[in-house]
N, C-alpha and C positions, 0 to 999 in steps of 0.2 A: 571360517571366512566372515568378518565383520561387513553386513551391508548397511550403509553409510548412506542418509537420504542423498536426493540430487535437491543442489543448491540454486537458486536463480543466480540466474546473469542477464547482461546485455542479452538484447537478441533475442530475449526468451517469451515466450507466450504466456502470460498470466492471467489468472481469474482471481477476484478477490473482491471481498466488500468491507467496506467502511462505512466509521460513524464519525461525522465531523462536528466535533463541539467546541464551546467555549469552557473558558479554565472554572465557570459557573456550572457545567454539568446541561447548558442548555443547548439542543440536539439542533444542526442549522441545517446537516446532510446525512442523509446515510442510504445505502444500497437496499439496506434490511428486505425483507418483502419481495424484493427483486430481485432475476437474477446476476448474480457476479457481473463488475466489470471487466472485460476483459482487454486486457494492452497488452504495449510488446515494449517490453523492458528497452533505454536508450530510446525511442520513438519520440521523447517530450509530452506525451498523449495527458501527462498529468503532473502536478505541481513537485518540481524537480526536489524536494525533501523526502517526499513520498517516494517516489524511484527508488533518491539512494536506500532509502530505508527498506525497503523491497528485497534489494542485490543482497542476494546469500541466505532468503528465508527459503525454509521448504515446505512444500505442500501442508498442510493443517496445521501449519505453525501461527499463531496471531503474536499483534505487537504492538505495542501503545505507541506513538510518537506525539511528540511536542513541536508543533512547527509556530515559530513567532510570527505574529501579524505580519510584519515586512514580507517575509517570505513566501507568506502564501497570498495575500491577494494587494500589498503594500504597492 
């Protein structure tokens, strides 16, 4: 019997840490050193591109996501 990890889907509450930096590596925002951010996927609490990247992830996974400026704050 194979134990598959639970994957995040819309409606799930997830906890996450993030580091927001530009292509030169300059950090503009981070949750490191603070409690993780708690969001409900699909409630549009964060950038849509970040929310989309979280869907399908399992607890403990990490991912790098490039978000063009126009999709982030443009």
